[in-house]
C-alpha positions in Angstrom: -0.2 -0.2 -0.2 1.8 3.3 -1.3 1.8 6.2 1.2 -0.1 9.5 0.7 2.6 11.9 -0.7 3.0 14.8 1.9 2.7 18.1 0.1 2.9 21.8 1.0 0.2 23.5 2.4 0.2 26.3 0.0 -0.6 23.4 -2.5 -3.6 21.9 -0.4 -5.1 25.6 -0.7 -4.3 26.1 -4.5 -5.8 22.4 -5.0 -9.2 23.1 -3.2 -9.8 25.5 -5.9 -8.5 24.2 -9.2 -11.9 22.8 -10.6 -13.5 25.7 -12.8 -16.5 27.5 -11.0 -19.7 29.5 -11.9 -22.4 30.9 -10.4 -25.2 28.8 -9.2 -28.5 29.4 -9.2 -30.1 30.1 -5.5 -32.3 27.1 -4.2 -33.2 25.3 -1.3 -32.3 21.6 -0.9 -34.9 20.2 -3.3 -32.8 21.9 -5.9 -29.9 18.8 -5.1 -33.2 16.3 -4.7 -35.2 15.4 -7.9 -37.4 13.1 -5.1 -38.1 16.3 -3.5 -38.5 18.7 -6.3 -41.9 16.8 -7.6 -40.2 16.7 -11.0 -40.5 13.6 -12.9 -37.1 12.7 -14.3 -36.5 13.0 -17.9 -35.3 10.4 -20.1 -31.3 10.4 -21.0 -30.2 11.4 -24.4 -29.1 8.4 -26.4 -25.5 9.3 -25.6 -25.7 8.0 -22.2 -26.4 4.7 -24.0 -23.4 5.3 -26.1 -21.2 5.6 -23.0 -22.6 2.3 -21.5 -21.3 0.7 -24.8 -17.9 2.1 -24.6 -17.1 1.1 -20.7 -18.6 -2.5 -21.4 -17.2 -3.4 -25.0 -15.1 -6.3 -24.4 -15.9 -6.8 -20.8 -19.2 -7.9 -21.1 -18.7 -11.8 -19.9 -16.6 -10.7 -17.1 -19.0 -7.9 -16.2 -22.4 -10.3 -16.1 -20.2 -12.7 -14.3 -19.2 -10.1 -11.7 -23.0 -8.6 -11.5 -23.9 -12.3 -10.4 -21.2 -12.9 -8.0 -22.2 -9.3 -6.4 -25.9 -10.3 -6.2 -25.1 -13.8 -4.4 -22.9 -11.6 -1.6 -25.1 -8.8 -1.3 -27.8 -11.1 -0.3 -25.7 -12.6 2.4 -24.5 -9.2 3.5 -28.3 -7.7 3.5 -28.9 -10.4 6.1 -26.2 -9.7 8.2 -27.0 -6.1 8.6 -30.6 -6.8 9.0 -29.6 -8.8 12.3 -27.3 -6.1 13.4 -29.4 -3.1 12.7 -27.6 -0.1 14.3 -24.8 -2.2 15.9 -23.4 -2.6 12.5 -22.3 1.1 12.6 -19.5 1.2 14.7 -18.7 3.6 17.3 -15.5 4.6 19.0 -14.7 7.7 21.7 -12.9 10.9 20.3 -10.4 10.4 23.7 -9.1 7.1 22.0 -8.7 9.2 19.1 -6.4 11.4 21.0 -4.6 8.6 23.1 -4.0 6.6 19.9 -5.7 3.5 21.3 -7.7 2.4 18.7 -7.0 -1.0 17.5 -6.5 -2.3 14.0 -9.8 -3.9 14.3 -11.6 -1.0 14.9 -10.1 1.1 12.1 -10.7 -2.0 9.8 -14.2 -2.0 11.2 -14.9 1.7 10.1 -13.3 1.1 6.4 -15.5 -1.9 6.2 -18.5 -0.4 7.0 -17.9 3.3 5.6 -19.1 4.9 8.7 -18.6 5.5 12.4 -20.3 7.3 15.4 -17.5 9.3 17.6 -18.5 10.0 20.9 -17.6 13.4 22.9 -15.9 15.1 19.9 -17.2 18.5 21.3 -18.2 19.1 24.8 -22.0 18.8 25.4 -23.0 22.2 26.5 -20.8 23.9 23.7 -23.0 21.7 21.3 -25.8 22.7 22.8 -24.8 26.6 22.7 -24.2 26.2 19.2 -27.7 25.1 18.5 -29.3 27.8 20.5 -27.0 30.5 19.0 -28.3 29.1 15.5 -31.7 29.0 16.3 -31.1 33.1 17.7 -29.5 33.8 14.2 -32.7 32.4 12.3 -35.1 34.3 14.1 -33.2 37.5 13.9 -33.1 36.9 10.0 -36.2 34.8 9.3 -37.4 37.0 6.3 -34.1 36.6 4.5 -33.7 32.9 5.4 -34.1 30.6 2.8 -35.2 27.2 4.1 -37.3 23.7 3.0 -39.9 23.0 3.2 -41.1 26.3 3.3 -44.6 25.8 5.6 -42.2 24.0 8.3 -38.3 24.5 7.7 -35.9 21.9 8.7 -33.1 22.4 6.3 -31.5 26.0 6.6 -29.5 27.5 3.2 -27.2 28.9 6.0 -23.3 28.0 5.5 -21.5 31.0 7.4 -23.0 31.7 10.6 -21.1 32.4 13.7 -22.5 28.6 15.2 -21.2 26.9 12.0 -18.0 28.8 11.8 -17.1 27.9 15.5 -18.1 24.2 15.0 -15.9 23.9 12.3 -12.9 25.3 13.7 -13.5 23.5 17.3 -10.0 21.7 18.2 -12.2 18.5 18.6 -13.6 18.5 15.1 -10.1 19.2 13.6 -8.6 16.4 15.3 -11.4 14.1 14.2 -11.2 15.1 10.5 -7.4 14.7 10.7 -7.9 11.1 12.3 -10.3 10.2 9.2 -8.6 11.7 6.5 -5.9 9.2 7.4 -8.2 6.5 6.8 -7.6 7.0 3.5 -4.3 6.5 1.1 -3.0 6.6 -2.7 -2.2 3.8 -4.7 0.0 6.1 -6.6 2.9 7.4 -4.7 3.0 10.7 -6.7 -0.4 11.7 -5.7 -0.5 15.5 -4.8 -2.9 14.9 -1.9 -2.3 15.5 1.7 -4.4 13.4 4.5 -3.1 15.9 7.2 -4.2 19.3 6.5 -8.0 19.3 6.9 -10.0 22.0 4.7 -13.3 23.8 5.8 -16.3 22.9 3.4 -19.3 24.7 4.2 -22.9 22.9 4.2 -26.3 23.6 5.5 -27.8 23.8 8.7 -30.5 21.3 9.7 -33.0 21.4 12.9 -35.9 19.0 12.7 -38.7 19.5 14.9 -40.2 16.7 17.1 -42.5 14.3 15.4 -41.9 15.9 12.0 -43.0 13.3 9.5 -42.9 16.0 6.1 -39.1 16.1 5.8 -37.0 13.2 5.2 -34.3 12.9 2.8 -34.3 9.6 0.6 -31.0 7.5 0.4 -28.0 9.3 -1.6 -25.1 10.0 -2.4 -23.0 13.4 -2.9 -20.7 13.8 -5.5 -22.5 13.7 -8.8 -24.3 11.1 -10.2 -23.7 10.7 -13.7 -20.3 12.0 -13.7 -19.4 8.7 -11.8 -19.9 7.1 -15.3 -19.3 10.0 -17.6 -16.1 11.6 -16.4 -13.1 9.7 -17.3 -11.3 10.3 -14.5 -14.0 9.7 -12.2 -14.8 6.5 -13.3 -11.3 5.6 -12.9 -11.9 5.5 -9.3 -14.1 2.4 -9.9 -11.6 0.5 -12.5 -12.0 -2.6 -10.5 -15.4 -2.4 -10.6 -15.7 -1.6 -14.4 -13.1 -4.2 -15.2 -15.4 -7.0 -13.4 -13.5 -7.2 -10.0 -15.3 -5.6 -7.6 -14.0 -7.7 -4.9 -10.7 -5.8 -5.3 -12.2 -2.4 -5.3 -10.7 -0.1 -2.2 -13.0 2.6 -1.2 -10.1 4.4 0.3 -7.9 4.9 -2.6 -7.7 8.8 -3.3 -5.9 8.0 -6.6 -8.1 9.6 -9.6 -10.3 11.2 -6.9 -8.1 14.7 -6.9 -8.4 15.0 -10.7 -12.1 13.9 -10.9 -14.9 16.0 -12.2 -18.0 15.7 -10.0 -19.7 18.6 -11.4 -20.4 18.3 -15.1 -23.7 20.1 -15.1 -22.9 23.0 -12.4 -25.5 21.2 -9.8 -26.8 23.2 -7.2 -25.5 21.0 -4.4 -22.3 20.0 -6.2 -18.9 21.3 -5.1 -15.0 21.2 -6.6 -13.7 19.7 -3.2 -12.7 16.1 -2.9 -14.3 15.5 0.7 -12.9 12.3 2.5 -15.6 11.7 4.7 -19.2 13.4 5.3 -19.6 14.8 8.9 -22.4 15.6 10.9 -22.5 17.0 14.4 -25.2 16.1 16.7 -26.8 18.9 18.5 -29.3 16.8 20.4 -30.2 13.6 22.2 -31.8 11.4 19.6 -32.0 7.8 18.9 -33.0 5.5 15.9 -36.5 6.3 15.0 -36.3 10.0 16.0 -35.3 11.5 12.8 -31.6 10.7 13.0 -29.2 9.8 9.8 -29.4 6.6 8.3 -26.5 5.1 6.9 -26.1 1.8 4.6 -22.8 0.3 6.2 -22.3 -1.9 2.9 -19.5 0.5 1.2 -17.9 -1.9 -1.0 -21.3 -3.8 -1.9 -23.4 -0.7 -2.5 -20.7 1.0 -4.3 -20.4 -1.8 -6.5 -24.2 -2.5 -7.1 -24.4 1.5 -7.9 -21.7 1.2 -10.6 -22.8 -2.1 -12.1 -26.6 -1.5 -11.9 -26.6 0.6 -15.1 -25.4 -2.0 -17.1 -28.4 -4.3 -16.3 -31.4 -2.4 -16.4 -32.9 -4.4 -19.3 -31.8 -7.7 -17.8 -28.8 -8.2 -20.1 -25.7 -6.3 -20.8 -26.1 -7.4 -24.7 -29.2 -4.9 -24.7 -27.9 -1.6 -23.2 -30.1 1.6 -23.3 -29.5 5.1 -22.0 -31.1 4.4 -18.5 -28.9 5.3 -15.3 -31.1 4.5 -12.2 -31.3 7.3 -10.0 -29.0 9.5 -11.8 -30.1 13.1 -13.3 -27.8 15.7 -14.7 -26.8 18.4 -12.0 -28.8 16.2 -8.9 -26.9 13.9 -6.6 -27.3 10.1 -6.6 -30.6 8.9 -5.4 -31.6 5.4 -4.4 -34.9 3.7 -4.1 -36.5 0.2 -4.2 -37.4 0.8 -7.8 -34.0 2.1 -8.9 -31.9 -0.4 -7.0 -33.9 -2.9 -5.6 -31.3 -5.7 -4.5 -29.7 -3.4 -2.0 -33.0 -3.9 0.4 -32.9 -0.4 1.4 -35.7 -1.2 4.4 -33.3 -3.5 5.6 -29.9 -2.1 5.3 -30.5 1.8 5.8 -29.5 1.6 9.3 -30.3 4.5 11.9 -26.9 5.7 13.7 -26.8 4.7 17.0 -28.1 7.1 20.1 -26.1 10.3 20.1 -25.7 12.9 22.3 -25.1 16.8 21.7 -21.3 16.6 20.5 -21.1 13.3 19.1 -19.9 13.4 15.5 -21.2 10.7 13.0 -18.7 10.3 9.8 -19.9 8.2 6.5 -18.9 7.6 3.2 -21.2 5.0 2.3 -25.0 6.2 1.0 -26.7 7.9 4.0 -30.1 9.5 4.4 
């Protein structure tokens, strides 16, 4: 396993802005999720059928056999996750990160599941203060704050409020990000990427009211949708899968990811920055079934299924069409029982274990 090349901080700052940028239309979170917008997906143009042909030519037999192996293995893994429930998502303590006492078994489990709950990253009182000050900011600017849904806001288009800035700069958050980034490596020793310099990524603020039954994000993956197949550098991240060897796919290999274009359509929720993990700081005491995050802890299987699924939409790789299930230009990648039936999302989307204010949840797999 190659080590990640250390690069100067000046390069890291530069690398976060190398992708071309353009002004994105203002909107809310429904701009990112077709399932929230209420719009029926439009058929993709014929060039996507051509794309599938290009990616599969000469590999039809290997991909078909790989797909069948994946389905067999997936059935076994689904049964395991169904039995484990929330226990499938590993939990560790922040103090163990500080002391360096985490075992290799714990690190391997985080990589296997693509998710982790980290306890006590921020003091409870500090996290509660962040939430209170955010509520005060929203109340003071309610006529100017865009949110969704309009009649009962749960997700606010706020990115740089004092609470958010202070949370991102908290030493516990910085240490946690360093720990998580070191779970990655690069198979290319010349990769110009650092996993020791955390960068700030600004995201929305979310407060769900007790008993909220209106707003719930469905299972999805950020980082584009069609781009995973369409962008030449991006689909190289999944070369093992596209070669019919999904078992060899390494989800934590950063090679090709830093040069991948994840936003070919100027999507409202897309960014040019490669994020090692998705992060979520809890500011309340909440548990399974109470509006918390759900994660699919089948990182390698779910990724392989996502990448191979478009080649099997007609039932045979010999009769390709232009369909990419759950993928639309400019949107995130979505999943449901129709688009990705073999993931058995009702059983594999696991609620994270009970969390307290100041706990941190990180995931690399699909979530909701």
